[in-house]
Each structure stands twice: as C-alpha cells, then as structure tokens.
PAFI-118539 format. One record per residue (C-alpha): x, y, z; residue in three letters. Coordinates in nm, 4 decimals. Each point is the difference from the previous one (the first is absolute). Layout:
         c1         c2         c3   code
          X          Y          Z    Ala
...
//
This chain:
         c1         c2         c3   code
    -2.8638    -1.4019    -0.4567    Met
     0.2758     0.0052    -0.2634    Thr
    -0.0277     0.2622    -0.2714    Ser
    -0.0723    -0.1514    -0.3402    Phe
     0.2079     0.2720    -0.1686    Ala
     0.2997    -0.0562     0.2309    Asn
    -0.0206    -0.3721    -0.0576    Lys
    -0.0272     0.0033    -0.3795    His
     0.1576     0.3195    -0.1357    Asn
     0.3599    -0.0146    -0.1211    Ala
     0.2416     0.0599     0.2845    Lys
     0.3091     0.2190    -0.0110    Ala
     0.3372    -0.1726     0.0073    Asn
     0.0691    -0.0550     0.3727    Pro
     0.3783    -0.0143    -0.0448    Phe
     0.2272     0.3037     0.0255    Thr
     0.2884    -0.1361    -0.2123    Phe
     0.0110     0.1510    -0.3482    Lys
     0.1198    -0.2627    -0.2457    Thr
     0.2663     0.1376    -0.2372    Pro
    -0.1040     0.0046    -0.3659    Glu
     0.2634    -0.2420    -0.1269    Met
    -0.0173    -0.2415     0.2949    His
     0.0831    -0.3439    -0.1492    Pro
    -0.2396    -0.2926     0.0224    Phe
     0.1358    -0.3305     0.1308    Lys
    -0.1335    -0.3545     0.0101    Lys
     0.0661    -0.2069     0.3145    Pro
     0.2180    -0.2513    -0.1866    Ala
     0.2117     0.2780    -0.1536    Asp
     0.0425     0.1659     0.3392    Leu
     0.1162    -0.3277     0.1575    Val
     0.2453    -0.0524    -0.2864    Ala
     0.1410     0.3530     0.0444    Glu
    -0.0033     0.0390     0.3802    Gln
    -0.0309    -0.3497     0.1448    Gly
    -0.2763    -0.1414     0.2170    Ile
     0.1167     0.1451     0.3344    Glu
    -0.0439     0.3689    -0.0902    Gln
    -0.2539     0.2137     0.1928    Thr
    -0.1779     0.2862    -0.1803    Tyr
    -0.1745     0.2962     0.1632    Leu
    -0.3585     0.0452    -0.1225    Val
    -0.0970     0.3547    -0.0988    Arg
    -0.3441    -0.0628    -0.1508    Ala
    -0.2376    -0.2565    -0.1437    Phe
    -0.2462     0.0148    -0.2835    Tyr
    -0.2001    -0.2330    -0.2195    Val
     0.0552     0.0064    -0.3744    Asn
    -0.3537    -0.0233    -0.1363    Lys
     0.1230    -0.0558    -0.3567    Asn
     0.2183    -0.3068     0.0524    Gly
     0.0267    -0.2643    -0.2685    Gln
    -0.1804    -0.2500     0.2258    Phe
    -0.2269     0.2417     0.1885    Gly
     0.0780     0.1987     0.3140    Asp
     0.3645    -0.0273     0.1075    Glu
     0.1522     0.1080     0.3340    Pro
     0.2951     0.2372    -0.0100    Val
     0.2549     0.0930     0.2697    Ile
     0.1956     0.3263    -0.0294    Val
     0.3475     0.0313     0.1561    Thr
     0.2640     0.2733    -0.0093    Asp
     0.1718    -0.1666    -0.2970    Asp
    -0.2633    -0.1882    -0.2018    Phe
    -0.3617    -0.1055    -0.0433    Ile
    -0.0629    -0.3700     0.0608    Leu
    -0.2609    -0.1832    -0.2024    Asn
    -0.1039    -0.1993     0.3054    Ala
    -0.1385    -0.3533    -0.0104    Pro
    -0.3710    -0.0121    -0.0778    Arg
    -0.0479    -0.2198     0.3072    Ser
     0.0345     0.3103     0.2241    Ile
    -0.2606     0.2112    -0.1871    Leu
    -0.2660    -0.0302     0.2708    Glu
     0.2573     0.0823     0.2676    Met
     0.1216     0.3100    -0.1885    Val
    -0.3582     0.1200    -0.0429    Asn
    -0.0480    -0.0432     0.3746    Gly
     0.3190     0.1937     0.0778    Ile
    -0.1053     0.2884    -0.2243    Ile
    -0.3403     0.0151     0.1720    Asp
     0.1445    -0.0154     0.3533    Asp
     0.0978     0.3381     0.1429    Gly
     0.2332    -0.1469     0.2639    Glu
     0.1892    -0.2049    -0.2604    Ser
     0.0353     0.2924    -0.2399    Thr
     0.1323     0.2175     0.2835    Gln
     0.2621    -0.2637     0.0871    Leu
     0.1100    -0.0019    -0.3654    Val
     0.0112     0.3813    -0.0080    Asn
     0.2084    -0.0036     0.3195    Asp
     0.2583    -0.2359    -0.1574    Gly
    -0.0801    -0.2918     0.2308    Gln
    -0.0856    -0.2655    -0.2605    Val
     0.2352    -0.2071    -0.2151    Ala
    -0.0060    -0.3308    -0.1837    Phe
     0.2182    -0.2894    -0.1031    Gln
    -0.0633    -0.2425    -0.2812    Leu
    -0.0054    -0.3737     0.0564    Tyr
    -0.0099    -0.2939    -0.2366    Glu
    -0.2322    -0.2972    -0.0152    Tyr
    -0.0775    -0.2663    -0.2579    Thr
    -0.3406    -0.0976    -0.1334    Asn
    -0.1268    -0.1763    -0.3117    Lys
     0.1206     0.2985    -0.2096    Tyr
     0.3572    -0.0215     0.1340    Gly
     0.1931     0.2477     0.2127    Lys
    -0.2115     0.2945     0.1167    Gln
     0.0548     0.3046     0.2225    His
    -0.2136     0.1722     0.2564    Ser
     0.0317     0.2727     0.2617    Val
     0.0655    -0.0200     0.3742    Ala
    -0.0594     0.3222     0.1936    Trp
     0.2653     0.1384     0.2335    Val
    -0.0527     0.2550     0.2800    Asp
     0.2632     0.2726    -0.0052    Val
//
C-alpha cells in the first residue's frame, strides 16, 4: 500500500542543477526570434510556477535561461517531475528540446519537442 504521507507531502526538488539567481526568463517566441527554430537546448530542470497569471505554468530550465513553456505541456511536465527515471535522465544531461511552430485560431504558436542526447 502507498504511504499517504509520501503521496501527499511536498517533495524535494528532484533536480541537481542549481539555477543561477539572475537566470533570464524567455518566452518561446522570443527564443525563436533570437536563436531560430532549429536550435536544440539541454534541459537542466523542470518546475511548475504555481503563481502564473493564468494558473499553473510549466517551466524548463537550461544552462542559459528559464523558458516559460507552453501551458499545453503542463500535464507532461508534472509527469516528468514525478517520474524518477525521467528526472535522472535530466540530471544526467540526456534530455534536450527544440521548439516548433504551428498555427491555430490564435495565430502562430510554439511548443516543445523532446530530444534524446
């Protein structure tokens, strides 16, 4: 049987990367404008901003910036954070991402495609 306390108490950050204090925040569209769409970025950590303007917001930490990730990957990011194997792969430097573009009724949007390193 699963422990109630283990299931519901706050968990420690499973990622070993220590985010620098002045790490800049980036939006996907700004990152594409600066770096282009083909760039691959190594993932160092994930977290969920619980105080986002529109509710919980997924965040991806890299060596150079913090990405305000698309809200459409929130459930996925929560799953990654809760999965020991996935967090270990991130800690081992084996996970990266690229941005891609798509169009919907709101215009041009960006999302994340994962890349194995």
